[in-house]
LOTORRO-220886 format. One record per residue: residue number from 1; x, y, z of N, C-alpha, C in turn. Coordinates in Angstrom, 3 decimals. Example, Ala and Ser with C-alpha at 12.3 -4.5 7.8 and 13.67 -1.06 7.14 Angstrom:
// LOTORRO-220886
REC	1	13.190	-5.690	7.800	12.300	-4.500	7.800	13.200	-3.300	7.800 .
REC	2	12.850	-2.250	7.080	13.670	-1.060	7.140	12.900	0.030	7.870 .
This chain:
// LOTORRO-220886
REC	1	104.037	155.132	115.601	105.323	154.683	115.261	105.001	153.345	115.900 .
REC	2	104.742	152.985	116.911	105.345	151.774	117.425	103.647	150.586	116.612 .
REC	3	103.033	152.053	117.051	101.506	150.904	115.969	101.473	150.647	114.654 .
REC	4	102.406	151.689	114.231	102.795	151.612	112.292	102.873	150.184	112.118 .
REC	5	104.695	150.459	113.201	105.127	149.076	113.259	104.705	147.243	113.601 .
REC	6	103.660	147.743	115.043	103.042	146.027	114.316	102.200	146.087	113.387 .
REC	7	101.161	146.935	113.077	100.731	146.342	111.556	101.438	146.079	110.281 .
REC	8	102.690	146.293	110.402	103.527	146.026	109.900	103.984	144.736	109.688 .
REC	9	104.518	144.746	111.080	104.872	142.136	111.366	103.645	141.739	111.513 .
REC	10	101.929	141.877	111.621	100.866	141.633	110.884	101.178	141.598	109.788 .
REC	11	100.964	142.469	109.038	101.131	141.636	107.779	101.381	141.223	107.332 .
REC	12	103.097	140.809	107.255	104.056	140.067	107.172	103.813	138.399	107.506 .
REC	13	103.372	138.442	109.187	102.942	137.688	109.110	101.223	137.124	108.132 .
REC	14	101.275	137.929	108.171	99.830	137.109	107.711	100.355	136.637	105.880 .
REC	15	101.248	137.377	105.513	101.288	137.234	104.503	102.390	135.961	103.525 .
REC	16	103.271	135.838	105.284	103.949	134.286	105.354	102.870	132.965	106.060 .
REC	17	101.241	133.341	106.171	101.065	132.597	107.346	100.828	131.035	106.135 .
REC	18	101.142	130.429	106.513	100.387	129.112	104.585	99.252	129.107	104.956 .
REC	19	98.209	128.687	103.680	96.975	129.113	103.722	96.138	127.836	103.721 .
REC	20	95.298	128.553	104.518	93.938	127.165	104.882	94.056	126.467	103.664 .
REC	21	93.584	124.866	103.710	93.806	124.437	102.775	92.023	122.835	103.699 .
REC	22	91.391	122.607	102.631	90.757	121.267	102.935	91.821	120.192	103.750 .
REC	23	92.446	120.245	103.111	93.613	119.306	104.232	93.532	119.610	105.393 .
REC	24	94.255	120.673	105.762	94.412	121.908	106.953	93.529	121.864	108.298 .
REC	25	92.174	122.071	107.421	91.469	122.364	108.127	90.924	120.812	108.379 .
REC	26	90.321	120.085	107.810	90.658	118.327	107.866	91.331	118.220	109.077 .
REC	27	92.419	117.825	109.541	93.475	117.553	109.711	93.165	118.806	111.472 .
REC	28	92.830	119.629	111.460	92.967	120.030	112.623	91.427	119.622	113.456 .
REC	29	90.386	119.747	113.006	88.920	118.648	113.959	89.597	117.748	114.421 .
REC	30	90.225	116.583	113.216	90.372	115.990	113.637	91.377	115.273	114.986 .
REC	31	92.531	116.459	114.490	92.664	116.433	115.894	92.016	117.048	117.570 .
REC	32	91.130	117.969	116.825	89.872	118.540	118.148	89.636	117.266	118.087 .
REC	33	89.232	115.750	117.521	88.619	114.450	118.094	87.007	115.471	117.877 .
REC	34	86.883	116.061	116.539	85.716	116.034	115.943	85.331	115.785	114.915 .
REC	35	85.274	114.499	114.781	85.790	114.055	113.180	83.770	114.082	112.544 .
REC	36	82.900	114.464	113.544	81.859	115.681	112.747	82.032	116.022	111.775 .
REC	37	82.536	117.554	112.299	83.333	118.721	111.394	84.103	118.339	110.456 .
REC	38	85.067	117.369	110.583	85.931	117.374	110.158	85.219	116.148	108.363 .
REC	39	84.486	115.785	108.624	82.891	115.238	107.827	82.276	115.859	107.149 .
REC	40	81.647	116.663	108.124	80.843	118.022	107.109	81.830	118.818	105.760 .
REC	41	82.746	119.085	106.431	84.253	119.775	105.602	84.201	119.939	104.874 .
REC	42	84.448	118.586	104.781	84.855	117.963	103.326	83.725	117.274	102.409 .
REC	43	82.439	116.784	103.454	80.985	117.156	102.389	80.536	118.008	101.140 .
REC	44	80.838	118.686	102.538	80.855	121.060	101.910	81.730	120.742	100.754 .
REC	45	82.481	121.354	100.967	83.827	120.984	99.677	83.179	120.632	98.501 .
REC	46	83.205	118.984	99.048	82.946	117.718	97.377	81.725	118.313	96.720 .
REC	47	80.402	119.445	97.378	79.753	119.884	96.997	80.205	121.059	95.826 .
REC	48	80.886	121.361	96.150	81.562	122.735	95.561	82.196	122.182	94.237 .
REC	49	82.859	121.292	94.501	84.786	120.967	93.714	84.597	119.782	93.049 .
REC	50	83.158	118.583	93.428	83.745	117.396	93.353	85.401	116.737	94.422 .
REC	51	85.256	115.190	93.194	86.357	114.563	94.378	87.957	114.890	93.438 .
REC	52	88.636	116.030	94.158	89.581	116.532	93.424	90.430	116.068	94.519 .
REC	53	92.333	115.961	93.750	93.058	115.105	94.824	92.707	115.852	96.098 .
REC	54	92.744	117.050	96.132	93.209	117.378	97.428	91.620	116.579	98.637 .
REC	55	90.860	116.721	97.832	89.536	116.256	98.163	89.700	114.535	98.576 .
REC	56	90.421	114.048	97.848	90.539	112.473	98.017	91.577	112.561	99.085 .
REC	57	92.496	113.562	99.196	93.150	113.046	100.304	92.827	113.452	101.800 .
REC	58	91.317	114.659	101.741	91.205	114.846	102.948	90.236	113.675	103.375 .
REC	59	89.458	112.897	102.515	89.089	111.261	103.087	89.815	110.507	103.296 .
REC	60	91.200	110.283	103.474	91.684	109.350	103.556	92.231	109.970	105.029 .
REC	61	92.100	111.386	105.452	92.336	111.806	106.445	91.318	111.133	107.269 .
REC	62	89.689	111.962	106.773	89.014	111.543	107.430	89.235	109.916	107.969 .
REC	63	89.272	109.299	106.816	89.487	107.080	107.630	90.654	107.313	108.600 .
REC	64	91.891	108.415	108.237	92.567	107.868	109.558	91.971	108.309	111.092 .
REC	65	91.467	109.777	111.193	90.766	110.431	112.339	89.671	108.920	112.641 .
REC	66	88.959	108.551	111.970	87.855	107.237	112.771	88.647	105.743	112.680 .
REC	67	89.736	106.238	112.407	91.166	104.059	112.784	90.735	104.657	114.484 .
REC	68	91.541	105.888	114.356	91.985	107.226	115.557	91.309	106.886	116.520 .
REC	69	89.725	107.287	116.334	88.926	107.164	116.693	87.659	105.907	118.291 .
REC	70	88.454	104.847	116.841	87.712	103.518	117.203	86.901	102.586	116.077 .
REC	71	86.355	103.930	115.566	85.575	103.493	114.526	85.624	102.810	112.859 .
REC	72	86.107	101.468	113.676	86.446	100.515	112.240	85.428	100.407	111.492 .
REC	73	84.149	100.729	111.214	83.388	99.772	110.294	84.018	101.375	109.575 .
REC	74	83.036	102.501	109.859	83.664	104.023	109.643	84.307	103.920	108.983 .
REC	75	85.865	103.942	109.706	86.908	104.111	108.876	87.216	103.179	108.260 .
REC	76	87.075	101.332	107.350	87.551	101.068	106.860	86.615	101.293	105.791 .
REC	77	85.615	101.975	105.465	84.676	102.452	104.285	84.634	103.734	103.654 .
REC	78	85.412	104.854	104.840	86.307	105.755	103.799	87.427	105.898	103.720 .
REC	79	88.661	104.305	104.009	89.493	104.530	103.332	89.013	103.461	101.839 .
REC	80	88.343	102.534	101.898	87.886	102.110	100.689	87.262	102.765	99.799 .
REC	81	86.830	104.558	99.881	86.744	105.094	99.152	87.311	106.318	98.637 .
REC	82	88.431	106.342	99.641	89.975	107.123	99.365	90.648	106.087	98.368 .
REC	83	90.609	104.740	98.483	91.240	104.036	97.846	90.610	104.367	96.456 .
REC	84	89.041	104.195	96.284	88.472	103.449	94.909	88.311	104.835	93.833 .
REC	85	88.249	105.968	94.450	88.518	107.537	93.501	90.129	107.779	93.549 .
REC	86	90.794	107.836	94.479	91.798	107.931	94.220	92.749	107.012	92.905 .
REC	87	92.333	105.434	93.064	92.891	104.990	91.694	92.203	105.936	90.131 .
REC	88	90.437	105.408	90.829	89.877	106.355	89.635	90.686	107.992	88.770 .
REC	89	91.213	108.473	90.112	92.043	110.112	89.824	93.133	109.559	89.113 .
REC	90	94.124	108.660	89.674	94.790	109.033	89.039	94.953	108.139	87.103 .
REC	91	94.064	107.408	87.017	94.193	106.947	85.463	94.681	105.605	85.285 .
REC	92	95.723	106.773	83.699	96.543	105.704	83.202	98.058	106.167	84.328 .
REC	93	98.279	107.248	84.726	98.909	107.994	85.560	100.276	107.136	86.810 .
REC	94	101.042	107.371	87.321	101.428	106.314	87.879	101.404	107.496	89.140 .
REC	95	101.595	107.286	90.209	100.514	107.477	92.264	101.732	108.644	92.146 .
REC	96	102.724	108.633	91.884	103.988	109.923	91.881	104.208	110.784	91.520 .
REC	97	103.032	111.268	91.014	102.828	112.121	89.485	101.747	113.221	89.949 .
REC	98	101.134	112.977	91.770	100.234	114.360	92.259	100.249	113.373	93.622 .
REC	99	100.412	114.245	94.010	101.410	113.796	95.802	99.809	113.516	96.043 .
REC	100	99.093	114.348	96.509	97.501	113.907	96.857	97.666	112.981	96.616 .
REC	101	97.492	112.186	95.939	96.726	110.786	95.623	98.012	110.066	96.664 .
REC	102	98.844	110.249	96.389	100.159	109.751	96.962	100.047	109.767	98.969 .
REC	103	99.268	110.790	98.751	98.854	110.464	100.476	97.718	110.121	100.474 .
REC	104	96.810	110.234	99.664	95.423	109.367	99.476	95.713	108.263	99.439 .
REC	105	96.477	107.283	98.676	96.400	105.682	98.679	97.473	105.118	99.743 .
REC	106	98.423	105.551	100.634	99.009	105.435	101.204	98.352	105.351	102.317 .
REC	107	97.618	105.784	102.665	96.856	106.907	104.101	95.922	105.484	104.090 .
REC	108	95.134	105.478	103.310	94.187	104.246	102.382	95.186	102.518	102.686 .
REC	109	95.553	102.337	102.665	96.249	101.224	102.927	97.345	101.015	103.992 .
REC	110	96.997	101.851	104.759	97.345	102.045	106.063	96.289	101.827	107.152 .
REC	111	95.603	102.161	106.966	93.517	102.600	107.456	93.152	101.338	107.277 .
REC	112	93.981	100.508	106.320	92.937	99.583	105.949	93.320	98.030	106.697 .
REC	113	94.423	98.300	106.594	96.100	97.089	106.774	95.253	97.150	108.672 .
REC	114	95.140	98.198	109.399	95.305	98.337	110.882	93.971	98.247	110.736 .
REC	115	93.018	98.458	111.008	91.826	97.386	110.956	91.700	96.450	110.154 .
REC	116	92.000	95.643	109.700	92.399	94.247	109.904	92.932	93.470	110.999 .
REC	117	94.058	94.199	111.619	95.272	93.595	112.980	93.814	94.168	113.681 .
REC	118	93.620	94.992	114.100	92.337	95.651	115.231	91.111	94.957	115.019 .
REC	119	90.842	94.439	113.837	90.372	93.170	114.109	90.467	91.795	114.329 .
REC	120	91.288	91.855	114.764	92.405	90.128	114.585	92.256	89.455	113.341 .
REC	121	92.825	90.250	112.441	93.003	89.309	111.103	94.441	90.049	110.118 .
REC	122	95.307	89.935	111.541	96.449	89.995	111.322	96.844	89.692	110.188 .
REC	123	96.745	88.317	109.773	97.203	87.349	108.646	97.165	88.495	107.759 .
REC	124	96.091	88.566	107.499	95.907	88.962	106.535	95.502	89.908	106.265 .
REC	125	96.050	91.373	107.692	95.992	92.511	106.622	97.307	92.674	106.586 .
REC	126	98.290	91.602	107.025	100.010	91.680	106.606	100.054	91.518	105.148 .
REC	127	98.607	90.095	104.883	99.204	89.550	103.318	97.966	91.200	102.139 .
REC	128	96.991	91.714	102.898	96.963	92.842	102.177	98.220	93.407	101.662 .
REC	129	98.047	94.154	103.253	99.589	95.007	102.225	100.663	94.680	101.455 .
REC	130	101.100	93.270	101.526	102.045	92.465	101.041	101.850	93.074	100.186 .
REC	131	99.983	92.301	99.310	100.065	92.936	98.105	99.951	94.152	97.608 .
REC	132	99.360	95.036	98.187	100.015	96.588	97.997	101.539	97.214	97.326 .
REC	133	101.826	96.311	98.313	103.806	96.839	98.496	103.703	96.383	96.259 .
REC	134	103.325	94.737	96.264	103.945	94.701	94.963	103.321	95.557	93.971 .
REC	135	102.381	96.097	93.733	101.476	96.927	92.770	101.884	98.241	93.420 .
REC	136	102.134	98.982	94.464	103.515	100.126	94.583	104.653	99.815	94.629 .
REC	137	105.526	99.443	94.077	106.976	99.126	94.119	107.864	100.139	93.472 .
REC	138	108.329	100.233	93.975	109.249	101.725	93.616	108.973	102.983	93.513 .
REC	139	107.617	103.355	93.692	106.856	104.574	94.490	106.455	104.913	95.275 .
REC	140	106.299	106.283	95.328	106.249	107.133	96.821	105.936	106.763	97.996 .
REC	141	104.369	105.734	97.522	103.620	104.699	98.507	104.052	103.552	99.382 .
REC	142	105.896	103.509	98.737	106.282	102.204	98.535	106.996	102.086	100.639 .
REC	143	107.740	103.188	100.824	108.021	102.690	102.050	107.128	102.763	102.720 .
REC	144	105.870	104.047	103.120	105.098	104.048	103.833	103.966	102.220	104.390 .
REC	145	104.387	101.539	103.150	103.646	100.563	102.805	104.953	99.362	104.007 .
REC	146	105.831	99.479	103.513	106.754	98.666	104.055	106.593	99.644	104.972 .
REC	147	107.133	100.300	106.086	106.904	100.354	107.108	105.690	100.012	108.223 .
REC	148	104.039	99.643	107.746	103.607	99.507	107.851	103.706	97.482	108.461 .
REC	149	104.232	96.865	106.958	104.437	95.346	107.407	105.545	95.256	108.273 .
REC	150	106.145	96.408	108.413	107.704	96.243	109.356	107.184	96.304	110.877 .
REC	151	106.284	96.930	111.019	104.946	97.360	112.280	105.018	96.270	112.592 .
REC	152	103.952	95.502	111.987	103.673	94.221	112.462	104.512	92.976	112.253 .
REC	153	105.836	93.049	111.582	106.479	91.803	111.104	107.594	91.396	111.796 .
REC	154	108.613	92.401	111.838	109.829	92.878	111.797	110.597	92.723	113.102 .
REC	155	109.933	92.545	114.490	110.584	92.727	115.905	109.790	91.291	116.204 .
REC	156	111.169	90.549	117.134	111.451	89.275	116.789	111.782	88.987	115.626 .
REC	157	112.023	88.782	114.313	113.230	88.102	113.362	113.572	89.566	113.259 .
REC	158	115.245	88.165	112.333	116.373	88.475	112.339	116.205	90.083	111.299 .
REC	159	117.449	90.454	110.943	117.143	92.051	110.270	117.202	91.474	108.548 .
REC	160	116.729	92.640	108.056	116.829	92.403	106.778	118.320	92.622	106.673 .
REC	161	119.013	92.218	105.178	119.975	92.447	104.773	120.588	94.148	104.224 .
REC	162	121.252	94.437	104.489	121.480	96.311	103.718	122.032	96.127	102.981 .
REC	163	121.861	97.052	101.957	122.428	97.297	100.845	124.052	97.995	100.750 .
REC	164	124.911	97.033	100.940	126.638	97.518	101.581	127.235	98.307	100.483 .
REC	165	126.705	97.947	99.336	127.297	98.596	97.482	128.448	100.267	97.915 .
REC	166	127.856	101.026	98.048	127.885	102.383	98.907	128.182	102.546	99.446 .
REC	167	129.334	103.462	99.787	129.240	104.375	102.046	130.034	104.888	101.697 .
REC	168	129.838	106.073	102.679	131.082	107.025	103.026	131.550	106.882	104.988 .
REC	169	131.970	106.689	105.542	132.971	106.899	105.821	133.795	105.164	106.064 .
REC	170	133.714	104.655	107.564	134.456	103.438	107.232	133.541	102.075	106.329 .
REC	171	134.200	100.707	106.159	133.767	99.855	105.437	132.431	99.954	106.274 .
REC	172	131.275	99.183	105.662	129.936	99.243	106.658	130.118	97.252	106.678 .
REC	173	130.160	96.963	108.599	130.513	96.298	108.396	129.185	95.107	107.859 .
REC	174	129.863	93.226	107.342	128.499	92.391	107.149	127.507	91.565	108.759 .
REC	175	125.976	91.389	108.181	126.141	91.003	109.145	126.068	90.319	110.490 .
REC	176	126.936	89.637	109.308	127.781	88.172	110.190	128.882	89.185	111.077 .
REC	177	129.795	90.376	110.691	130.577	90.695	111.214	130.115	91.775	112.108 .
REC	178	129.157	92.123	112.306	128.421	92.944	113.460	127.362	91.971	114.239 .
REC	179	127.490	90.072	114.557	127.326	89.601	115.624	128.209	89.798	116.429 .
REC	180	127.125	89.350	117.834	127.819	89.782	120.061	127.510	91.538	119.985 .
REC	181	127.441	92.393	118.536	127.314	93.426	118.781	126.030	94.075	119.397 .
REC	182	125.219	94.612	120.086	124.024	95.933	119.965	124.176	96.574	118.675 .
REC	183	123.016	96.541	118.318	123.494	97.530	116.843	122.353	98.330	116.920 .
REC	184	122.470	99.912	117.058	121.378	100.311	116.322	122.312	101.460	114.717 .
REC	185	120.298	100.699	113.657	120.479	101.538	112.493	119.546	102.093	112.829 .
REC	186	120.359	103.826	112.452	120.420	105.036	112.347	119.337	104.912	111.442 .
REC	187	118.512	105.095	110.703	118.215	105.347	108.906	118.073	107.390	109.268 .
REC	188	118.579	108.419	108.421	118.199	109.943	108.568	118.653	110.315	107.152 .
REC	189	118.443	111.070	106.863	118.279	112.251	105.449	118.743	113.636	106.196 .
REC	190	119.895	113.843	104.614	120.372	115.330	105.225	119.810	116.246	105.728 .
REC	191	117.891	116.082	104.250	117.457	117.122	105.203	116.051	117.410	106.007 .
REC	192	116.299	116.387	106.938	115.996	115.909	108.310	116.522	116.818	110.089 .
REC	193	115.290	118.108	110.141	115.915	118.221	111.095	115.133	117.594	112.896 .
REC	194	114.593	116.331	112.937	114.451	115.981	113.510	115.808	114.071	114.037 .
REC	195	116.539	114.428	112.283	117.697	113.780	113.154	118.767	114.146	113.967 .
REC	196	118.661	115.581	113.120	120.078	116.112	113.996	119.594	116.459	115.305 .
REC	197	118.295	116.071	115.910	117.817	116.068	117.273	118.604	115.136	117.775 .
REC	198	118.524	113.558	117.182	118.242	112.200	117.774	120.141	111.823	117.325 .
REC	199	120.355	112.835	116.569	122.217	112.063	116.658	123.058	112.399	117.639 .
REC	200	123.316	113.989	118.455	123.517	114.005	119.667	123.320	112.783	120.541 .
REC	201	121.717	112.996	120.968	121.624	110.908	121.904	122.257	110.154	121.216 .
REC	202	122.611	110.021	119.898	123.462	108.209	119.800	124.759	108.557	120.082 .
REC	203	124.653	109.865	120.248	126.800	109.806	120.462	126.734	110.127	121.679 .
REC	204	125.873	110.653	122.554	126.199	109.901	123.656	126.107	108.568	124.786 .
REC	205	125.498	107.507	123.598	125.369	106.483	124.397	126.411	105.393	123.139 .
REC	206	126.766	105.681	121.860	127.843	105.326	121.847	128.543	105.197	122.495 .
REC	207	129.659	107.075	123.147	130.492	106.900	123.815	130.202	106.227	125.159 .
REC	208	129.177	106.182	125.629	128.748	105.364	127.191	128.852	104.159	127.285 .
REC	209	127.905	103.620	125.720	128.074	101.902	125.651	129.022	101.049	125.087 .
REC	210	129.942	101.808	123.752	131.023	100.747	123.308	131.056	99.662	123.726 .
REC	211	131.997	100.140	124.924	133.022	99.426	125.150	132.029	98.008	126.175 .
REC	212	131.087	97.787	125.449	129.975	97.030	126.962	129.234	96.326	124.686 .
REC	213	129.674	97.324	123.772	129.039	96.299	122.768	128.468	96.950	121.622 .
REC	214	127.858	98.403	121.969	127.248	98.422	121.632	127.816	99.144	120.360 .
REC	215	127.290	99.038	119.134	127.966	99.753	117.429	126.836	100.951	116.482 .
REC	216	126.802	101.119	116.179	126.124	102.474	115.581	126.375	102.519	113.435 .
REC	217	124.817	102.307	112.890	124.573	102.244	111.847	124.425	102.690	111.142 .
REC	218	124.734	103.956	110.072	123.890	105.031	109.791	123.635	104.701	108.437 .
REC	219	122.190	104.345	107.707	122.017	104.569	106.196	121.460	105.777	106.268 .
REC	220	121.798	106.408	105.235	121.234	107.518	104.150	121.193	106.867	103.406 .
REC	221	120.159	107.916	102.673	120.034	107.237	100.913	120.126	109.271	100.163 .
REC	222	120.773	109.432	98.919	120.134	110.042	98.115	118.680	110.884	97.924 .
REC	223	118.164	111.952	97.662	116.996	112.257	97.668	116.915	113.157	95.911 .
REC	224	117.677	113.320	95.648	118.226	114.351	94.090	117.850	115.921	94.566 .
REC	225	117.799	116.111	94.942	117.939	117.782	95.827	119.809	118.092	97.121 .
REC	226	119.943	119.196	97.210	120.759	119.514	97.867	119.747	120.228	98.761 .
REC	227	120.665	121.621	99.631	120.459	122.549	100.698	119.269	123.842	99.841 .
REC	228	118.060	123.733	100.461	116.957	124.283	99.534	116.173	123.946	98.010 .
REC	229	116.232	122.660	98.359	115.060	121.759	97.417	116.154	121.842	96.158 .
REC	230	117.936	122.632	96.380	118.242	122.832	94.695	118.649	120.996	94.540 .
REC	231	117.566	121.031	93.183	117.984	119.806	92.326	119.553	119.716	92.087 .
REC	232	120.053	118.183	92.820	121.769	118.175	91.968	122.300	116.997	91.789 .
REC	233	122.853	116.177	91.130	123.150	115.213	90.641	124.367	114.114	91.394 .
REC	234	124.279	113.036	91.266	125.118	111.701	92.804	125.653	112.601	93.709 .
REC	235	126.740	113.188	92.696	128.159	112.398	93.330	127.530	114.440	93.984 .
REC	236	127.711	115.185	93.198	126.967	117.152	94.028	126.347	116.212	95.553 .
REC	237	125.097	115.490	95.117	124.181	115.273	96.958	124.797	115.048	97.539 .
REC	238	126.073	113.298	97.160	126.760	112.089	97.656	127.967	113.521	98.167 .
REC	239	128.760	114.820	97.878	129.036	115.419	99.311	128.478	116.345	99.537 .
REC	240	127.460	117.128	99.071	126.769	117.774	100.170	126.442	116.637	101.819 .
REC	241	125.788	115.113	101.555	125.471	114.405	102.585	127.130	114.410	103.110 .
REC	242	128.479	114.155	102.641	129.369	114.782	103.722	129.489	115.614	104.460 .
REC	243	129.266	116.430	104.332	129.417	117.987	104.191	128.339	117.999	105.720 .
REC	244	126.706	117.671	105.462	126.016	117.488	106.793	126.531	116.567	107.755 .
REC	245	126.186	115.204	107.544	127.255	114.758	108.321	128.213	115.388	109.242 .
REC	246	129.402	115.863	108.746	130.458	116.041	109.089	129.823	117.667	110.192 .
REC	247	129.471	118.368	109.920	128.763	118.767	110.655	127.110	118.824	111.970 .
REC	248	126.386	118.512	111.568	126.375	117.629	112.525	125.674	116.369	113.443 .
REC	249	126.971	115.700	113.123	126.350	114.087	113.338	128.147	113.973	112.718 .
REC	250	128.820	114.425	113.785	130.429	114.047	113.882	131.049	113.200	113.887 .
REC	251	130.188	112.100	115.401	130.224	111.337	115.600	130.404	110.118	114.116 .
REC	252	129.671	110.285	113.552	129.313	109.978	112.163	130.753	109.538	111.594 .
REC	253	131.541	110.358	111.915	132.422	110.177	110.925	133.758	108.870	110.715 .
REC	254	133.615	108.543	112.007	133.838	107.355	112.402	133.127	105.719	112.478 .
REC	255	132.142	106.018	111.561	130.589	104.931	112.053	130.527	104.907	110.787 .
REC	256	130.111	103.783	110.583	129.562	103.621	108.309	127.672	103.916	108.267 .
REC	257	128.361	104.059	106.977	126.965	104.783	106.853	126.304	104.829	105.045 .
REC	258	125.886	103.471	105.421	125.650	103.119	104.028	124.678	103.916	103.064 .
REC	259	124.621	104.568	101.751	124.044	105.159	100.729	123.315	104.142	100.006 .
REC	260	122.286	104.556	100.310	121.357	103.557	99.262	119.593	103.685	99.423 .
REC	261	119.457	103.560	98.185	117.555	104.088	98.714	117.381	102.242	98.677 .
REC	262	117.779	101.673	98.905	116.745	99.902	98.599	116.887	99.872	100.352 .
REC	263	117.660	100.447	101.061	118.240	100.074	102.658	116.690	101.339	102.828 .
REC	264	116.805	102.320	102.195	115.116	103.336	103.014	114.018	101.915	102.745 .
REC	265	114.022	101.380	101.880	112.538	100.919	100.956	112.558	99.464	102.064 .
REC	266	113.875	98.653	102.465	113.998	98.104	102.809	113.053	97.678	104.727 .
REC	267	113.531	98.838	104.418	113.193	99.218	105.874	111.985	99.683	106.425 .
REC	268	111.366	100.441	104.882	109.802	101.470	105.676	110.000	102.854	105.716 .
REC	269	111.307	103.542	105.323	112.141	104.751	105.783	110.639	105.977	105.582 .
REC	270	109.424	106.153	106.095	108.867	106.957	105.120	109.057	107.994	106.395 .
REC	271	109.004	108.021	107.233	109.972	109.203	109.029	110.469	108.853	108.527 .
REC	272	111.444	110.081	109.457	113.281	109.968	109.258	112.702	110.869	110.527 .
REC	273	113.459	110.642	111.682	114.291	108.856	112.122	114.237	107.894	111.499 .
REC	274	114.161	106.746	111.459	113.541	105.241	111.851	114.833	105.449	113.019 .
REC	275	114.336	103.821	113.369	115.936	103.578	114.868	115.020	102.533	114.974 .
REC	276	116.398	101.768	114.643	116.031	99.995	114.356	117.240	99.138	115.512 .
REC	277	116.619	98.616	116.591	117.704	97.719	117.681	118.005	96.997	117.439 .
REC	278	119.211	96.194	117.325	119.279	94.496	116.732	119.730	93.597	118.362 .
REC	279	119.475	93.144	117.994	120.362	92.069	119.085	121.780	91.530	118.858 .
REC	280	121.886	91.239	120.238	123.746	90.753	119.900	123.836	89.087	118.135 .
REC	281	121.941	89.075	118.274	121.750	87.598	117.403	121.378	88.294	115.791 .
REC	282	121.618	89.277	116.029	120.962	90.081	114.578	119.560	90.102	114.317 .
REC	283	119.027	90.132	115.729	117.380	90.024	115.380	116.979	91.790	116.156 .
REC	284	115.683	91.674	115.604	115.214	92.658	115.649	114.694	93.025	117.079 .
REC	285	114.320	93.806	117.903	114.729	94.255	119.143	113.323	95.055	119.607 .
REC	286	113.970	96.312	117.981	113.073	97.571	118.433	112.720	98.496	116.695 .
REC	287	111.630	98.425	116.412	111.510	99.344	115.412	110.519	100.846	115.766 .
REC	288	111.342	101.171	115.285	110.926	103.140	115.929	110.449	103.583	114.549 .
REC	289	110.231	104.331	113.944	109.625	105.379	113.397	110.012	106.212	114.229 .
REC	290	110.303	107.669	113.544	110.532	108.673	114.522	111.664	108.547	115.531 .
REC	291	111.420	110.112	116.364	112.635	109.940	117.648	111.791	109.129	119.200 .
REC	292	113.593	109.470	119.355	113.224	108.821	120.422	114.007	109.553	121.534 .
REC	293	113.398	110.057	122.550	114.348	110.627	124.140	115.814	109.599	124.657 .
REC	294	116.395	109.834	125.190	117.803	109.632	125.442	117.429	108.655	126.103 .
REC	295	115.864	108.609	127.494	115.842	108.365	128.537	115.358	106.500	127.817 .
REC	296	113.784	107.201	126.938	113.627	105.733	125.790	114.744	104.564	124.865 .
REC	297	115.885	105.390	124.626	116.277	104.699	123.865	117.193	104.025	124.832 .
REC	298	117.716	104.846	125.940	118.673	103.729	126.696	117.381	103.174	127.498 .
REC	299	115.883	103.205	127.935	115.659	101.978	128.497	116.051	100.825	127.456 .
REC	300	115.376	100.795	125.902	115.380	100.111	125.166	116.676	99.084	124.894 .
REC	301	118.122	100.499	125.194	118.608	99.469	124.947	119.859	98.084	126.216 .
REC	302	119.240	98.551	127.610	120.187	98.364	128.884	119.643	96.622	128.647 .
REC	303	118.068	96.351	128.848	118.420	95.139	128.573	119.935	94.253	127.915 .
REC	304	119.517	94.597	126.261	120.161	94.229	125.322	122.046	94.133	125.876 .
REC	305	122.407	95.540	126.461	123.708	95.007	126.915	124.558	94.374	127.456 .
REC	306	122.755	94.593	128.763	123.724	93.199	129.942	124.013	92.089	129.544 .
C-alpha cells in the first residue's frame, strides 16, 4: 500500500508539474551559464516550427543571456533579431495581444539599451529607450521600458509627481507637504506575494523611525481582477484592494495609498514591489525594483534620516 501511495503521489506531481517549453528550457540553460546549449535549443526548434511568438521570446532570452555574460555584440545582434521578428509577427495587432511578443519586444528594448550603456553610450541609450516608450506608451511594454529609463536617470533627481486623484486611507500628501520627510514609496499589488514579505519590514521601520521623520506612501493600482484572477469591475476590485490591505498590510490603514495606473507607469513598476526612497528635499536616492531586506533598507534609510 505504501508503494502504491508513493506511485499515486508521483503521478499527481507529474500531472501538476509545469510543462517544459522552449522558453523554460532556454532559461534553464542560461541560468546554468550554458549559452551555447541555449542557442542550440532555439536553432533546433526554429528548424521544426519556424519563428513562432514563443521562439521569438526564446531569442530575446538568448539576448539577455549574452548580455549577462558580457557578450555585448552577440547580445545586441540577438536583441535586434528578437525586435525585428517580434514586430513582423505582430503585424497590425497591438503588442498586448500576444504575451510572448510582449516579453520579446520588452526584453529586446531593455537589452539594446543596456548594451548601449555598457559601451559608454548612456545618453544615446536613454534616448533610444525614450523613443521606444513613445512607441509603446500605454501598452504592456510601457512599464518595463520606463523602469529601465528610471534605473538610468531617476536617482539624484526630484521624484516624479504622483497622481493623487483617487486613494484609500488618509488623504495623500502633496510633494510640497512631504518636504522635510524621508519618504518610502512602496509600490505594491494586491496579487503580489513579494509585497506581502516587504510589508512587515516597512511596518517595523516606520514604527522605529517615524519620530525621526520617516513617512510611507504606498501607491497601488487596479489590474481588472480579484482573487483567483476573477475579472472584476473597478468598484469591486477597489473593495478587494481594501480587504488585502487590511489583511496583509494593517499598518497601511493609517498611511496614504494612492490608486492609479499612471503612478505605476510613471515609476516603471513592471515588478512589484518597487521601493523608492526620497530624501527630505524630495530627491530620489534609491530606485529599487524588487524586494529589499530589512538590513538593506535600513542601511539606505540611515544616512537620509540623520
